[in-house]
Every structure is written in C-alpha cells, then in structure tokens.
C-alpha positions as CSV (number, residue, x, y, z in Angstrom):
1,T,0.1,0.1,0.0
2,S,1.4,3.3,-1.0
3,S,0.1,6.0,1.3
4,I,1.0,9.6,2.3
5,S,-0.7,12.0,4.4
6,T,-1.9,14.1,1.5
7,D,-4.3,13.2,-1.4
8,F,-2.4,12.9,-5.0
9,K,-3.4,12.3,-8.5
10,G,-0.4,10.5,-10.0
11,F,2.4,8.1,-9.0
12,L,5.2,5.8,-10.1
13,C,6.7,3.2,-7.9
14,Q,9.7,0.9,-8.4
15,V,12.0,-1.3,-5.9
16,R,15.7,-1.1,-6.1
17,Q,18.6,-2.1,-4.1
18,V,19.4,0.6,-1.6
19,G,22.3,2.8,-2.9
20,Q,21.7,1.7,-6.5
21,T,20.0,3.7,-9.2
22,T,20.1,1.2,-12.1
23,A,17.8,-1.8,-12.3
24,A,14.4,-2.2,-11.0
25,L,13.8,-5.3,-9.1
26,G,11.1,-7.8,-8.8
27,T,7.5,-7.7,-10.4
28,F,4.4,-5.8,-9.3
29,A,0.9,-7.1,-9.7
30,V,-2.1,-4.7,-9.4
31,R,-5.4,-5.4,-7.4
32,D,-7.7,-2.9,-9.1
33,T,-7.1,-2.5,-12.8
34,S,-9.5,0.7,-12.8
35,K,-6.7,2.5,-10.6
36,T,-3.5,1.2,-11.4
37,K,-1.5,-0.8,-14.0
38,T,2.0,-2.2,-14.3
39,I,4.5,-1.0,-16.9
40,T,7.8,-2.3,-18.3
41,C,11.0,-1.1,-16.6
42,T,13.9,-3.5,-16.7
43,S,11.3,-6.2,-16.8
44,D,7.7,-6.6,-17.5
45,G,5.8,-5.4,-14.6
46,G,8.9,-3.7,-12.9
47,A,7.1,-0.8,-12.1
48,V,3.5,0.3,-11.1
49,T,1.6,3.6,-11.8
50,H,-1.8,5.3,-11.8
51,M,-4.5,4.4,-14.3
52,N,-6.2,7.8,-14.4
53,K,-5.8,11.1,-12.9
54,N,-8.6,10.9,-10.1
55,T,-7.5,12.2,-6.7
56,V,-6.8,9.5,-4.1
57,S,-5.3,9.1,-0.8
58,Q,-3.6,5.7,-1.2
59,Q,-2.8,3.0,-3.7
60,T,-2.5,-0.7,-3.2
61,F,-0.7,-3.3,-5.2
62,D,1.5,-6.5,-4.6
63,W,5.2,-6.7,-5.3
64,T,7.0,-10.1,-5.7
65,A,10.9,-10.4,-5.6
66,S,13.0,-11.6,-8.4
67,S,13.9,-15.3,-8.7
68,T,17.5,-14.6,-9.1
69,P,18.9,-14.2,-5.5
70,L,20.7,-11.0,-4.6
71,G,22.6,-12.4,-1.6
72,V,21.5,-12.7,2.0
73,G,21.2,-9.4,3.8
74,T,21.0,-7.2,0.8
75,Q,19.0,-4.2,1.4
76,V,16.1,-3.0,-0.9
77,Q,13.4,-0.5,-0.7
78,A,10.4,1.0,-2.7
79,L,11.0,4.5,-4.1
80,C,7.9,6.4,-5.4
81,T,7.5,9.7,-7.2
82,V,4.1,11.2,-6.1
83,V,2.4,14.0,-8.1
84,Q,-0.3,16.2,-6.6
85,S,-0.5,18.9,-9.1
86,R,1.5,20.3,-12.0
87,D,3.5,22.4,-9.6
88,V,3.5,20.1,-6.6
89,L,5.4,16.7,-6.6
90,W,7.5,14.6,-4.4
91,V,10.5,12.7,-6.2
92,Q,11.7,9.3,-5.0
93,L,9.9,9.2,-1.6
94,P,11.6,5.9,0.1
95,S,9.8,3.2,2.0
96,S,11.5,1.4,4.9
97,T,14.2,-1.1,3.8
98,F,13.8,-4.7,3.8
99,Q,16.2,-7.3,3.1
100,E,17.2,-10.8,1.3
101,L,16.5,-13.7,3.6
102,A,18.3,-17.0,3.9
103,I,16.8,-19.8,1.6
104,S,16.1,-23.0,3.1
105,T,17.2,-26.1,0.9
106,V,15.4,-29.4,0.3
107,A,17.2,-32.7,0.0
108,N,17.2,-34.0,-3.6
109,A,15.6,-31.0,-4.8
110,T,16.8,-30.1,-8.4
111,A,16.3,-26.4,-8.0
112,P,15.7,-23.9,-5.0
113,P,12.2,-23.2,-4.1
114,S,10.7,-19.9,-5.4
115,R,11.1,-17.1,-3.0
116,P,7.7,-15.1,-2.7
117,S,8.6,-11.8,-1.0
118,T,6.5,-8.8,-0.2
119,M,7.2,-5.3,1.1
120,A,7.0,-5.0,4.9
121,P,4.3,-2.8,5.8
122,T,5.5,0.8,5.7
123,T,4.1,4.3,5.9
124,T,5.8,6.5,3.5
125,P,7.0,9.8,5.1
126,S,4.7,12.5,5.0
127,P,5.6,15.3,2.4
128,P,6.7,18.5,3.7
129,V,4.2,21.2,4.4
130,P,4.4,23.5,1.4
131,D,6.1,26.9,2.2
132,I,3.7,29.6,1.1
133,P,5.0,33.0,2.4
134,L,2.8,35.9,2.8
135,D,4.7,39.0,1.6
136,F,3.2,42.3,2.4
137,S,5.9,44.4,1.4
138,G,4.4,45.1,-1.9
139,C,1.1,46.2,-0.7
140,G,-0.2,49.2,-2.7
141,T,2.9,49.2,-5.1
142,T,2.9,45.7,-6.7
143,T,0.2,43.8,-5.0
144,L,-3.5,44.2,-4.0
145,C,-3.9,43.6,-0.1
146,Y,-6.5,43.6,2.5
147,R,-5.6,42.5,6.2
148,D,-7.6,42.3,9.2
149,P,-6.0,43.6,11.4
150,T,-4.5,46.2,9.3
151,N,-1.2,45.5,10.8
152,C,-1.0,41.7,11.0
153,D,1.9,40.3,9.2
154,G,1.8,36.4,9.1
155,A,-0.6,33.5,8.6
156,G,-1.0,33.1,12.5
157,D,-1.2,36.9,13.1
158,C,-4.2,37.6,10.6
159,R,-7.6,36.9,11.2
160,Y,-8.0,37.3,7.4
161,A,-5.5,38.4,4.7
162,L,-5.6,38.5,0.9
163,I,-2.8,39.3,-1.6
164,G,-3.3,39.4,-5.2
165,E,-0.8,39.9,-7.8
166,F,-1.3,40.2,-11.7
167,D,1.0,38.9,-14.3
168,D,0.5,40.6,-17.6
169,N,2.4,38.2,-19.5
170,T,0.5,35.1,-18.5
171,R,-2.8,37.1,-18.0
172,R,-3.4,35.3,-14.7
173,M,-3.7,36.5,-11.1
174,T,-2.1,34.9,-8.2
175,F,-4.0,35.0,-4.8
176,H,-2.7,34.3,-1.5
177,L,-5.4,33.7,1.3
178,T,-5.1,33.2,5.0
179,S,-7.3,33.0,8.0
180,N,-6.8,31.7,11.6
181,S,-10.4,30.6,11.7
182,G,-9.0,27.0,11.3
183,G,-11.6,26.1,8.6
184,F,-11.7,28.1,5.4
185,A,-10.9,31.7,4.0
186,A,-12.8,32.9,0.8
187,V,-13.1,36.1,-1.2
188,G,-16.1,36.6,-3.4
189,F,-16.4,38.9,-6.5
190,S,-19.7,40.6,-6.1
191,K,-21.4,42.8,-8.9
192,D,-23.0,44.5,-6.0
193,S,-22.3,44.8,-2.5
194,N,-24.5,41.9,-1.2
195,M,-24.2,38.1,-1.3
196,G,-25.7,36.4,-4.2
197,M,-24.7,35.7,-7.7
198,D,-20.8,35.8,-6.6
199,D,-17.8,34.2,-7.9
200,V,-15.9,32.8,-5.1
201,I,-12.5,31.2,-4.4
202,A,-11.5,29.6,-1.3
203,C,-9.2,27.6,0.6
204,E,-10.7,25.1,2.9
205,R,-9.0,22.7,5.5
206,D,-9.7,18.9,5.4
207,T,-10.1,18.4,9.2
208,N,-9.5,14.6,8.5
209,T,-6.1,15.1,7.1
210,D,-5.4,18.8,7.7
211,R,-4.7,19.3,4.1
212,V,-5.8,22.5,2.7
213,Y,-7.5,22.7,-0.8
214,A,-8.1,25.5,-3.1
215,K,-11.3,25.6,-4.9
216,D,-13.3,27.8,-7.3
217,G,-16.8,28.2,-6.1
218,W,-20.1,30.2,-6.8
219,N,-22.5,31.8,-4.4
220,P,-26.0,31.3,-5.8
221,D,-28.3,33.3,-3.7
222,G,-26.7,34.7,-0.5
223,R,-28.4,32.1,1.8
224,N,-27.3,28.8,0.7
225,P,-23.9,27.5,1.1
226,N,-21.4,28.5,-1.8
227,E,-21.1,25.8,-4.3
228,Y,-17.8,24.4,-5.7
229,D,-17.8,24.6,-9.5
230,A,-17.8,21.2,-11.3
231,D,-15.1,22.7,-14.0
232,Q,-12.1,23.9,-11.8
233,T,-10.1,24.9,-15.1
234,S,-10.2,28.4,-14.2
235,I,-7.7,27.7,-11.4
236,T,-4.4,26.7,-13.1
237,S,-2.3,25.6,-10.0
238,Q,-2.7,25.8,-6.2
239,E,-1.3,24.8,-3.0
240,G,-2.3,25.1,0.7
241,A,-1.1,24.3,4.0
242,Y,-2.5,24.3,7.6
243,V,0.1,26.0,9.9
244,D,-0.3,26.8,13.6
245,G,-4.2,27.0,13.4
246,S,-4.3,29.1,10.4
247,V,-5.2,27.9,6.7
248,V,-3.0,29.5,4.0
249,C,-3.1,29.0,0.4
250,R,-1.9,30.1,-3.1
251,I,-4.2,30.0,-6.1
252,E,-3.3,31.0,-9.6
253,R,-6.4,31.9,-11.7
254,V,-7.0,32.9,-15.4
255,L,-8.0,36.4,-15.5
256,T,-10.5,36.0,-18.3
257,P,-12.2,32.5,-18.2
258,S,-13.8,31.0,-21.3
259,D,-17.1,30.6,-19.6
260,T,-17.9,33.8,-17.6
261,T,-21.2,32.5,-16.4
262,Q,-20.0,31.6,-12.9
263,D,-16.4,32.5,-13.3
264,Y,-16.1,36.4,-13.8
265,D,-13.8,38.5,-15.9
266,L,-11.4,39.6,-13.1
267,S,-10.4,42.5,-15.2
268,Q,-13.7,44.3,-14.5
269,L,-14.7,46.1,-11.2
270,Y,-16.2,44.0,-8.1
271,T,-17.0,44.7,-4.5
272,L,-14.9,42.2,-2.7
273,L,-16.5,40.0,0.1
274,F,-14.1,38.5,2.6
275,A,-15.4,35.6,4.4
276,T,-14.2,32.9,6.9
277,G,-15.8,30.0,8.7
278,S,-15.4,26.4,10.0
279,S,-14.6,23.3,7.7
280,R,-17.3,20.7,6.7
281,G,-14.7,18.2,7.6
282,G,-13.7,16.5,4.5
283,Q,-13.6,17.2,0.8
284,T,-17.3,18.3,0.1
285,D,-18.9,20.0,-2.8
286,S,-19.6,23.3,-1.0
287,L,-18.2,25.7,1.7
288,A,-19.9,25.7,5.3
289,K,-21.6,28.7,6.4
290,H,-19.3,31.5,7.5
291,N,-19.3,32.1,11.1
292,A,-19.8,35.9,11.0
293,V,-21.1,38.3,8.4
294,P,-18.6,38.8,5.6
295,I,-16.5,41.8,5.5
296,V,-17.3,44.2,2.5
297,S,-14.7,46.2,0.8
298,D,-15.1,50.0,0.7
299,G,-15.8,50.1,-2.9
300,A,-15.6,48.2,-6.2
301,V,-12.1,47.1,-6.9
302,N,-10.0,46.1,-10.0
303,V,-7.9,43.4,-8.6
304,T,-5.1,43.8,-11.2
305,I,-4.3,47.1,-10.0
306,P,-1.9,47.3,-6.8
307,Q,-3.8,48.9,-4.1
308,I,-4.6,48.6,-0.3
309,V,-8.3,47.7,0.0
310,G,-10.2,49.0,3.1
311,A,-13.4,47.5,4.7
312,K,-16.7,49.2,4.5
313,G,-18.0,50.8,7.8
314,K,-20.4,49.0,9.9
315,P,-22.8,51.8,11.1
316,L,-25.6,49.4,11.8
317,I,-23.7,47.0,14.0
318,K,-22.6,50.2,15.9
319,A,-26.0,51.4,16.2
320,H,-27.2,48.1,17.5
321,G,-24.4,47.8,20.3
322,I,-25.0,51.5,21.4
323,I,-28.8,50.9,21.6
324,M,-28.6,47.7,23.4
325,A,-26.0,49.1,26.0
326,I,-28.2,52.1,26.8
327,A,-31.3,49.7,27.0
328,W,-29.7,46.9,29.2
329,I,-26.7,48.2,30.9
330,G,-28.3,51.7,31.7
331,L,-32.0,51.7,31.8
332,A,-32.8,48.0,32.8
333,S,-30.3,48.5,35.6
334,I,-32.2,51.6,36.9
335,G,-35.6,49.7,36.5
336,L,-34.3,46.7,38.5
337,L,-33.0,49.1,41.1
338,L,-36.3,51.0,41.5
339,A,-38.4,47.6,41.8
340,V,-36.1,46.2,44.4
341,H,-35.1,49.2,46.7
342,F,-37.2,52.3,46.1
343,K,-40.7,50.7,47.3
344,V,-39.9,52.0,50.8
345,V,-38.5,55.5,49.6
346,W,-41.4,56.1,47.4
347,P,-44.1,54.3,48.9
348,T,-46.8,56.4,47.3
349,G,-46.3,54.6,43.9
350,K,-43.6,56.9,42.3
351,W,-41.5,53.8,42.2
352,F,-43.7,52.0,40.0
353,Q,-44.2,54.9,37.7
354,G,-40.5,55.2,37.3
355,H,-40.0,51.5,37.0
356,R,-42.9,51.2,34.1
357,A,-41.4,54.2,32.4
358,V,-37.7,52.9,32.3
359,M,-38.7,49.4,31.4
360,L,-41.1,50.5,28.5
361,S,-38.1,52.4,27.3
362,V,-36.0,49.2,27.4
363,W,-38.7,47.3,25.6
364,G,-38.9,49.7,22.8
365,L,-35.2,50.1,22.3
366,T,-34.8,46.2,22.4
367,I,-37.1,46.0,19.6
368,I,-35.3,48.7,17.6
369,G,-31.9,47.0,18.4
370,V,-33.1,43.8,16.9
371,I,-34.6,45.3,13.9
372,I,-31.5,47.1,13.2
373,I,-29.2,44.0,13.3
374,F,-31.4,42.0,11.1
375,A,-31.3,44.9,8.7
376,H,-27.6,44.3,8.7
377,A,-27.2,40.6,8.6
378,K,-30.4,39.8,6.7
379,E,-30.6,36.5,8.2
380,W,-30.0,34.7,11.2
381,V,-26.5,33.9,11.4
382,Y,-25.4,30.6,13.2
383,D,-22.5,28.5,12.9
384,K,-23.5,25.0,13.7
385,S,-19.8,23.8,13.8
386,N,-18.8,26.5,16.1
387,H,-20.3,26.8,19.6
388,G,-18.2,29.8,20.8
389,V,-18.7,33.5,21.0
390,H,-20.4,34.1,17.6
391,N,-23.1,31.8,18.8
392,A,-23.6,32.9,22.2
393,H,-24.1,36.4,21.7
394,P,-27.0,36.3,19.3
395,I,-28.6,33.4,21.2
396,L,-28.4,35.2,24.5
397,G,-29.7,38.5,23.1
398,F,-32.6,36.9,21.3
399,I,-33.6,35.2,24.6
400,A,-33.4,38.6,26.3
401,F,-35.7,40.0,23.5
402,L,-38.4,37.3,23.9
403,L,-38.7,37.6,27.6
404,A,-38.4,41.4,27.7
405,F,-41.0,41.3,24.7
406,A,-43.4,39.3,27.1
407,Q,-43.1,41.6,30.0
408,P,-45.5,44.4,29.3
409,I,-48.0,42.0,27.9
410,M,-48.0,40.1,31.1
411,A,-48.0,43.4,33.2
412,A,-51.1,44.6,31.2
413,A,-53.0,41.5,32.3
414,R,-51.8,41.2,35.8
415,P,-54.5,40.4,38.6
416,H,-55.5,43.3,40.9
417,P,-53.7,43.7,44.3
418,G,-55.1,41.6,47.0
419,T,-56.5,38.9,44.5
420,P,-55.4,35.0,44.8
421,K,-53.4,35.0,41.8
422,R,-51.5,38.4,42.3
423,S,-48.7,36.6,44.1
424,I,-48.1,34.2,41.3
425,F,-48.0,37.0,38.9
426,N,-45.5,38.7,41.0
427,W,-43.2,35.7,41.0
428,V,-43.5,35.0,37.4
429,H,-42.9,38.6,36.7
430,R,-39.8,39.0,38.8
431,M,-38.3,35.8,37.3
432,V,-38.9,36.6,33.7
433,G,-37.6,40.1,34.3
434,F,-34.5,38.9,36.0
435,S,-33.7,36.2,33.4
436,A,-34.1,38.7,30.7
437,Y,-31.7,41.0,32.7
438,V,-29.1,38.3,33.0
439,C,-29.4,37.2,29.4
440,G,-29.1,40.8,28.0
441,S,-26.3,42.2,30.3
442,T,-24.4,38.9,29.7
443,A,-24.8,39.1,26.0
444,L,-23.4,42.7,26.3
445,C,-20.8,42.7,29.0
446,G,-19.6,39.1,28.5
447,V,-19.6,37.7,25.1
448,G,-20.8,40.9,23.6
449,V,-17.8,42.9,24.2
450,V,-15.6,40.0,22.6
451,Y,-17.9,39.9,19.7
452,V,-17.9,43.6,19.0
453,F,-13.9,43.6,19.4
454,V,-13.5,40.8,16.9
455,C,-16.1,42.3,14.4
456,L,-15.1,45.9,14.6
457,T,-11.3,45.8,15.2
C-alpha cells in the first residue's frame, strides 16, 4: 500500500537495491485495474503507476521479488514519485528497507524453491508542508492587499488576509489567502455589495488530514452554502497548508475564463466579500456557512491594480451595540433598582411609575436594536460547527428580547392587588424580568464585548 498524508493524482513506484540507481527489481501485480497498472521497466511489471488522474489518498498493489537471489542481507526499498498537481510533486519518496532472507534447501531438490517476498508494511514519510510565504511588503505598489487587522504580518497573526498579484505576461492572477479560523478563507467577487450571484475562490481545510485545498466556487443566492464549480479549469495551479491553526493557500487563476457565467472576468470592477468559517470536515462540494457576516470592501475594486483595500464601515452594528448598551446596561439596571430598593423610599407609587417608564423604554429600544441588526445581517447567522462567542451572543440576546417582549404583555394582564393570583404573577414577573436582565447583560458585558471587538477591530 502506497499511502501519504495528503491526496495525490499520480505516482510511479519501483523497488531498487539500496544505494543503486540502475535496475528495478521484482514484479508488481495490481489489485484494481481501474486505478493502477504495471509498466515495463527493466522487466515486464517492473514498475507500477496510476491508471487515471483521479484524486486518491492511497493505492494498493503487490510486489514479488525476482527469482534470481541478490544475496542474504541485501537491502532493498521501494521508491515512489508522487504528483499532487502540475507544480507540486515529491520525487523518490523512500519506504523502509527490507532485506534478502536465507533460503532453506530441500534434499534431492533439483532447484531452489521460489522465494515469494513482499514489502514490509510501511508508511511513506509525509511530504513537507508547502512553504507559502505571505509578503505584504508590496502592498499598494506591486500587489493588492487586504488585512484584518491592518497591521498583521503573517498567517497566524491575521484573522483574514488577501494578497493579489497580476502577471501581464501570463494574464493570470495569483492570490494568497489566509485565516486563523482553522476552517476556510474565501473571497467573493460581487457585482453589488450583497451576497448572491458571486464568483468565489476559497481555501478550505480538510479536518481529517489537515490538508488545505483551493477551490473555485459560486454563491448562488446569498443564503445557501457556496457551491464548488464542477469545472475547476479557471484555477491553473494551487497549493495550501495548515500552519499553527491557520489555513493559508496560493491560488493561480486565469484573468478571463472562457465561460464567464460563474467565473467572472477579473479585469472588471467588483466589490470584494471577505469570509471565514469552519470546515465541513472532509472534501465536499460546498463551503460551510461563514461564522460571521462577511466583510465588504469599501468600494468596487479592480484586482489587477496594486492597492490597499479597506473595509466598508459597519454603522448598523455600531448602532445596535449602542442602543442595546443604553437599554440593558443603563435603563434596565435603573428599572431593576427601582423595583427592588425604592418601594420604601417612594411608597406612594412613584417607584412604580419610574419602573414602568424605564422598562417600557427598554422594551422599545430592544425591539429597535433587533430590527437594526437583522437589517444588517439580513438573516439569522448561526454556525452549527462553532459553539463559541459568535453563537452565544445572538442566542443570549434573542432570549433576552423574547423575555423582555413578554413582560409588558404580562403586566397589562396582571391581577388586581389582593387577589389570589396576584402573588403568582409577582413571582413570574420577577423571574422573567430577572432572566431577561441576566441574558441581556451577559450578551453585552460578557460575549458581547468580545464579539464587538472581533467584528469591529
């Protein structure tokens, strides 16, 4: 079995005496003729190779030693050349060595018995992780760049980064993408500033092997996952790596594809959409949902022109945060304080009037804040594969919204003082109000602060 820790498309294996570069030894036999075949090299069946260019993770075949003895203790090993793409291959990867064993003789035998021999089970050493440098020194002069944060300088240091360089001789764009999301980094080329009908290129990590694959994709409608194109011919070469928790890849793409239905002509102006997210696990036909609203470039961009791309402002996110902070950290705290501590200080009912006015303000501002954030995101953003801060904030916030929305409705239907059910209402009203306050303040002061920092810095 020939197996390495990455997928590959082609290979050629021989068995040779250690230290010798001449004759191939023994004979190979294939198990699956649809995947592998033998070829003549020194002798018929002296080498084994791929049958087609389909991507595989391993190939299995048999090898039998030559009938002519080499000598007891002679060391031999398999040497395989493995091809991943036109630009990425590994030459003469060696197996572990194995050796000629002593041959038992039989009395009156006219010839020594045949010596069936097979390779000892080995694991071919893993190929080196491709070195894909991120060079930001040419940003704005020779390359197009976007960085988040703007001063990051390496794969592990950037939440997201894109470098684009145009080669006028080959008429091709070379993109470098990285993200410390651990899943994927993608850039969309949009004819407007919204998701939907966008050309997409992405590099995604296979969590089973930690390999990173570059793919050409298409965002059909802004709601469903990005689909990978069945035809990947617009990408002429690619390589990727997973280093220190970050995905990084290099993608070479033709500037003007022959079919521009889903692969746009990149010499035109497009708004860039920068997205990151978690991986679906293995190689699939689409990207997972992004784990945050994609960042939008501050204008339409011609990627062939060296420039530093900025991000469009997020006024709705800022407005949402300010309104919710006023509502829950400010007004809700005052309303709770009035209800708990001012009944004795203001026994004539002024505490209730103040409590009601403040809490109705919280109710109204919360509704406005929720409308604003949905106007920005245009959908419920939830990453099923990530149970961290990005999911905790909207969940806690929405629970607080539902509980707060129910409070004035329950208060309007409250029993009169002194009736048997009034005490039940009082306890329910307190529990719902306090739960809403805990969820709302936690969403703001706990995960909210982190979420806003991640989104706005």
